C-alpha angles and dihedrals in degrees: 000000000000090000090051092049092048094047092054089045092053093044085068093069101060091040096057094033090056090044089056089046094049093045092050087048089055088056090052097054109111092215090067100111105176108078090203092052092049095049090048091056090046094052091047090045094054094042093056093042091057089042092054092048090050088051091048091055091052090049092054091049089050094052088049089050095047091049092045093055126209117329105026137130088244090058091047091050088050093053089050098051101034099085092049094052094046095049096041088058091051096050090042088059089049091053090050091050089050091052090050091052091050088049092050091052095048115111098197126048113279112273134178091291092060092046091052090052094044093052091045089054091051092049092044090054094049091051096043089051095048093049089049089055095046090052089051093059130211118351118280106179102218093043096043095049091050088054094046089053092053094047089045089059091052091048091050091052092048092052093048087051093050092045090055092048091048089048099054095039094045088220094139129050124240094258092057092043089050090050093052091044089055089050088050090054089051090053094047096051091039090057090050093049094045091048089055092050093051092060086076100211100334101132120324120352122188119230111273096242094061089070093066094035091060092049092047089052089060092039091055088052092054092052091051092051092049092050094047088048090051093052089050091052092049090054092048094243114155119234114193132204124267092269088055123236122005111268111255113258109256111233117241091209119097 
């Protein structure tokens, strides 16, 4: 069962990493006409690329810890670093969501100033999360899972807010909105599953592997959306925002 749990956990890494790469490729397509839609895909792409790299580092440390056995220096090192990696990903995502909200509220097309702010938000998110994990100390399963659930709730509320802002401003196309909605679903069900697991035998508890399997399902959906959007961009097919085409600019001339 441990092997199955680990396999589903590791599967998250390529799914999110390739989602990031495909999203970044969408932004790089010359036929992407809307500068806001292009920028949104770029922000999401870079966010999930870094997210995937962070996951990969954790996977390598997990493999070394499993190979080293208990006790071992590798396991001790993993316990020391795991909270930093977990929280850094959460705050990285929060930084990316903040950048999307800023993008949605811009009146002019995003320029160098926006990109400096966007990269600063992502870097700050990584740093804040890592510091929070460092303050938490070495991994203690029960306490850490409780903290992860609380932060996931914060992240879920943030992504729902970002989805609403992107909806009403039409600053993201339908593909990107669907990708973020799938990610929100992964958070919502992940919170439910982790909440059940932290009860430690009180009532029914799902198998541990199902937590990662549920997330992988939505991560696969995210990757599928990004690939479909990339194919559409390469073919020059326009994908509009959730509110449809941009409203025509009214002339001030009478």
